[in-house]
C-alpha positions in Angstrom: -31.8 29.8 136.8 -29.2 29.7 139.6 -26.1 28.4 138.0 -22.8 27.3 139.7 -19.8 27.1 137.4 -16.9 24.9 138.3 -13.7 25.7 136.5 -10.0 25.7 137.3 -8.9 29.4 137.0 -9.8 32.6 135.3 -9.4 32.4 131.5 -9.7 35.2 129.0 -12.0 33.1 126.8 -14.5 32.4 129.6 -14.7 35.4 131.8 -16.5 37.7 129.4 -19.2 35.1 129.0 -19.6 34.8 132.8 -20.0 38.6 133.0 -22.8 38.6 130.4 -24.5 35.6 131.9 -24.5 37.2 135.3 -26.7 40.0 133.9 -29.3 37.4 133.0 -29.3 34.8 135.8 -28.0 34.1 139.3 -24.4 33.0 138.7 -21.4 32.1 140.8 -18.1 30.7 139.6 -16.0 28.4 141.8 -12.3 28.5 140.9 -10.8 25.2 141.9 -7.1 25.8 141.4 -7.2 28.0 144.6 -6.3 31.6 144.6 -3.4 32.0 142.3 -0.9 34.9 142.2 -1.3 37.7 139.7 1.4 36.1 137.5 1.3 32.4 136.6 4.1 30.5 135.1 3.2 29.1 131.7 5.5 26.2 130.7 4.5 26.5 127.0 5.7 30.1 126.8 8.5 29.4 129.3 7.7 32.5 131.4 5.4 33.9 134.0 2.2 35.4 132.4 0.1 38.2 133.9 -2.9 39.0 131.8 -3.4 42.8 131.3 -7.2 42.6 131.1 -9.6 42.1 134.0 -10.9 38.5 134.2 -12.8 38.9 137.5 -15.1 41.8 136.8 -18.9 41.7 136.7 -19.7 38.3 138.2 -19.7 36.6 141.6 -16.8 34.1 142.2 -15.1 32.2 144.9 -11.6 30.7 145.2 -11.8 27.1 146.5 -8.9 25.8 148.6 -6.8 23.4 146.6 -4.9 20.9 148.8 -3.1 19.1 146.1 0.5 18.3 146.9 1.4 19.3 143.3 -1.3 21.8 142.4 -2.1 22.7 138.9 -4.5 22.1 136.0 -2.0 20.0 134.1 -2.8 16.7 135.8 -5.7 14.8 137.4 -4.4 15.1 141.0 -3.5 18.8 140.7 -7.1 19.9 141.6 -8.2 18.5 145.0 -10.8 20.5 146.9 -12.2 18.8 150.0 -14.6 21.7 150.6 -16.0 22.1 147.1 -19.1 19.9 147.4 -20.0 21.5 150.7 -19.5 25.0 149.3 -21.8 24.1 146.3 -24.5 22.7 148.6 -24.4 25.8 150.7 -24.9 28.1 147.7 -27.7 25.7 146.5 -27.6 26.1 142.7 -30.4 24.5 140.6 -27.9 23.8 137.8 -24.2 23.0 137.5 -21.8 23.8 134.7 -18.6 21.9 134.9 -15.5 22.7 132.7 -13.5 19.6 132.2 -13.7 16.2 133.9 -10.0 15.3 134.1 -9.5 16.7 137.6 -10.2 14.8 140.8 -12.5 17.4 142.3 -14.4 18.0 139.0 -15.1 14.3 138.6 -16.2 14.1 142.2 -18.7 16.9 141.6 -20.1 15.1 138.5 -20.5 11.9 140.6 -22.0 13.5 143.6 -24.6 15.7 141.9 -25.7 13.2 139.3 -29.5 12.8 139.5 -29.7 15.6 142.1 -29.6 18.7 139.8 -29.0 19.1 136.0 -25.3 19.0 135.1 -24.0 20.8 132.1 -20.5 19.9 130.8 -18.1 22.0 128.8 -15.0 20.5 127.1 -13.6 20.9 123.6 -11.9 17.5 123.0 -12.1 15.9 119.5 -11.4 12.6 117.8 -8.8 14.1 115.5 -5.8 12.5 117.3 -7.3 9.1 118.0 -5.3 6.0 117.2 -6.6 2.4 117.2 -5.4 0.0 119.9 -6.0 -1.2 123.4 -5.5 2.2 125.0 -8.1 3.7 122.8 -10.6 0.9 123.7 -10.0 1.4 127.4 -10.4 5.1 127.0 -13.7 4.5 125.2 -15.0 2.4 128.1 -13.9 4.9 130.7 -15.3 8.0 128.9 -18.7 6.3 128.3 -18.8 5.9 132.1 -17.7 9.5 132.7 -20.3 11.0 130.4 -23.1 9.0 132.0 -22.8 11.6 134.8 -23.6 14.5 132.4 -27.1 15.7 131.5 -26.1 18.1 128.7 -22.8 18.6 126.9 -22.1 22.1 125.5 -20.2 21.4 122.3 -17.9 24.0 120.8 -18.1 22.9 117.1 -18.6 19.9 114.8 -15.5 18.0 115.8 -16.3 18.4 119.5 -19.9 17.3 118.8 -18.7 14.0 117.2 -16.6 13.4 120.3 -19.5 13.7 122.6 -21.7 11.5 120.5 -19.1 8.8 120.3 -19.0 8.7 124.1 -22.8 8.4 124.6 -24.4 11.8 124.5 -27.6 11.7 122.4 -28.5 14.5 120.0 -31.1 15.9 122.4 -28.5 16.1 125.1 -26.1 18.3 123.0 -26.3 22.1 123.2 -24.2 24.2 120.7 -22.1 26.7 122.6 -19.8 28.2 119.9 -16.2 28.7 120.9 -15.7 32.5 121.1 -13.4 35.4 121.8 -14.1 39.1 122.3 -14.8 39.8 118.7 -15.5 43.5 119.4 -12.1 44.0 121.1 -10.2 42.4 118.3 -12.1 44.0 115.4 -11.8 47.6 116.7 -9.3 49.3 114.4 -6.0 50.5 115.9 -4.3 51.9 112.8 -1.6 53.9 114.6 -0.4 50.7 116.4 -0.5 48.7 113.2 1.6 51.3 111.4 4.1 51.5 114.2 4.6 47.7 114.1 5.1 47.7 110.4 7.5 50.6 110.6 9.5 48.7 113.2 9.7 45.6 111.0 10.3 47.6 107.8 7.2 46.2 106.1 5.9 48.4 103.3 2.2 49.0 102.7 2.1 46.7 99.6 3.9 43.8 101.3 2.1 40.7 102.5 2.6 39.6 106.1 2.1 36.0 107.2 1.6 35.6 111.0 2.2 32.8 113.4 1.2 33.7 117.0 1.3 31.3 119.9 3.7 28.9 121.7 6.8 27.8 119.9 6.2 24.1 120.6 6.2 20.9 118.6 2.5 20.4 118.2 2.0 23.8 116.6 4.6 23.1 114.0 6.3 26.5 113.7 9.4 24.9 112.3 7.4 23.4 109.4 6.0 26.8 108.6 9.4 28.4 108.7 10.9 25.8 106.3 8.0 26.1 104.0 8.2 29.9 103.9 11.9 29.8 103.3 11.5 27.5 100.3 9.1 29.7 98.5 10.3 32.0 95.7 8.3 35.1 96.7 9.1 38.7 97.0 7.5 41.4 99.1 6.2 38.8 101.6 7.2 38.7 105.3 6.7 36.1 108.0 6.2 37.1 111.7 6.5 34.8 114.7 4.9 36.2 117.9 5.5 34.3 121.1 8.0 32.2 122.9 8.7 28.6 123.7 11.2 25.7 123.5 11.7 26.0 119.8 12.6 29.7 119.8 16.3 29.2 119.5 15.9 26.7 116.7 13.6 29.0 114.8 15.8 32.0 115.2 19.0 30.1 114.1 17.4 28.8 111.0 16.0 32.2 110.0 19.0 34.2 111.0 20.0 35.2 107.4 16.5 36.1 106.3 15.6 39.8 106.4 11.9 39.1 105.8 11.4 36.8 108.8 10.8 38.6 112.1 10.4 37.6 115.8 8.5 39.3 118.6 8.2 37.8 122.1 5.0 37.1 123.9 2.4 39.9 123.6 -0.3 40.5 126.1 -4.0 40.7 125.3 -4.2 44.4 124.8 -1.4 44.3 122.2 -2.8 41.3 120.1 -5.4 43.2 118.1 -2.7 45.3 116.4 -0.6 42.2 115.7 -3.5 40.5 114.0 -4.6 43.6 112.1 -1.1 44.1 110.7 -1.1 40.7 109.0 -2.8 39.4 105.8 -2.6 35.7 106.5 -2.8 33.9 109.8 -1.3 30.4 109.9 -1.7 27.7 112.4 -0.1 24.5 110.9 -0.5 22.3 114.0 0.3 18.6 113.8 -1.1 17.9 117.2 -1.9 16.1 119.3 -4.1 18.4 121.4 -5.0 21.3 119.0 -8.6 20.9 120.1 -9.8 24.2 118.7 -7.4 27.0 118.1 -9.0 30.2 119.4 -6.3 32.3 117.8 -8.2 31.6 114.6 -11.3 33.2 116.0 -9.2 36.3 116.9 -7.6 36.5 113.5 -11.0 36.2 111.8 -12.5 38.9 114.0 -9.7 41.1 112.6 -10.7 40.2 109.0 -7.8 38.0 108.1 -7.2 35.0 105.8 -6.8 31.7 107.6 -4.4 28.8 106.8 -4.6 25.8 109.2 -3.9 22.1 109.2 -6.7 19.5 109.3 -5.6 18.7 112.9 -6.9 22.1 114.1 -10.3 21.5 115.7 -11.9 24.7 114.3 -11.0 24.0 110.7 -14.2 22.1 109.9 -16.4 25.0 111.1 -14.5 28.2 110.4 -12.2 27.7 107.3 -13.4 27.4 103.7 -12.1 28.3 100.3 -13.9 31.7 100.7 -11.7 32.8 103.7 -8.6 30.6 103.6 -7.3 27.0 103.2 -6.8 23.8 105.1 -3.6 21.7 104.5 -2.8 18.2 105.5 -1.1 18.1 108.8 2.7 17.5 108.8 2.8 17.8 105.0 5.5 20.2 103.9 4.4 20.0 100.2 0.7 20.7 100.9 1.4 23.5 103.3 3.7 25.1 100.7 1.2 24.7 98.0 -1.6 26.2 100.0 0.5 29.1 101.3 1.8 29.8 97.8 -1.8 29.8 96.5 -2.9 32.3 99.1 0.0 34.6 98.5 -0.7 34.6 94.8 -4.1 36.3 95.6 -2.1 39.5 96.3 -3.3 42.1 98.8 -6.6 42.9 97.0 -7.7 39.2 96.9 -6.6 38.6 100.5 -8.6 41.6 101.7 -11.7 40.2 100.0 -11.2 36.8 101.7 -10.6 38.6 105.0 -14.0 40.2 104.8 -15.5 36.7 104.5 -13.6 35.8 107.7 -15.0 38.7 109.6 -18.5 38.0 108.4 -18.2 34.3 109.2 -17.1 34.8 112.8 -19.8 37.3 113.8 -22.2 34.8 115.5 -19.3 32.9 117.2 -19.6 35.3 120.2 -20.3 35.5 123.9 -23.9 36.7 123.4 -24.7 33.6 121.4 -23.2 31.4 124.2 -25.4 33.1 126.8 -28.5 32.8 124.7 -27.9 29.1 124.2 -27.4 28.4 127.9 -30.6 30.3 128.7 -32.4 28.5 125.9 -31.4 25.2 127.4 -33.2 26.1 130.6 -36.2 27.7 129.1 -36.7 25.1 126.5 
């Protein structure tokens, strides 16, 4: 197998799989955003982000010149690569793996190589945010056409699978490629760092810590979580917000009088295991649209934590059960409060037992499984 991967830029959730895959087959990754500086501005966090783990080690890759007047992976015309098809033909892969269709160059690749070599496609969209109407009908017609150019779709979970099936991919054209994080890196104990964090926040060993980690933006509903937490009559329970974003000032103002609500700015990859390991409950109460999966849930589960998510979070259907957490109705203050209160009532011992179920449940959602399923596609 000689596989060419087309994706926009290095991502911490993809690079480890590329490294493992390169040990099994001939692999080359073509980065279509063009060579980007070490630090990239992230509008969601409102700051320039430089990852502190190596995302380019262990596999062959190439930066493709991006001639877009407004370059970026946030819109269709932000990825324009006049040389991409020529570069792919020169490398002569026998299979393509394309991440995302909603970029001019990626769609051009799908169209050009259709019926020439097998095309695998990776995307994690769902139907969770769909609304009836003419726009939805037009989108249906367009996506049916797009996915006619795909031979196999690599689906991330059950909600993603339903999406691909709606737009024309048959069951025999769907390959399960579980969404994954570096489980081993997150589950490796860092007790000294955890204790240091708890000391900083004045969290006692018997206290329960609820964690929200991510961008402080509307779709992730951090304000809803804050209001819910402040309404509960609980003692020895803390709430920690980790991240930055447009709602940061609002959150801090509303929580200013509470001594058990804490804020820490954006934390890089090497610091996140300690953050997750310090908590008891990880909460992602997103209302959407666009919470296609929620990979922070994978990270928290790898650390053995209880999970509370809304039904608009793509991974909820696959990863969250009564054994390891709860799912609440999106945008429902009452249901979120009820579910959070229920989990808190389990106390530390009960939450620990549920966290063990999380850790066991995420074991096979890993990069080794991804690689095995790609190789199995080829070898039948």
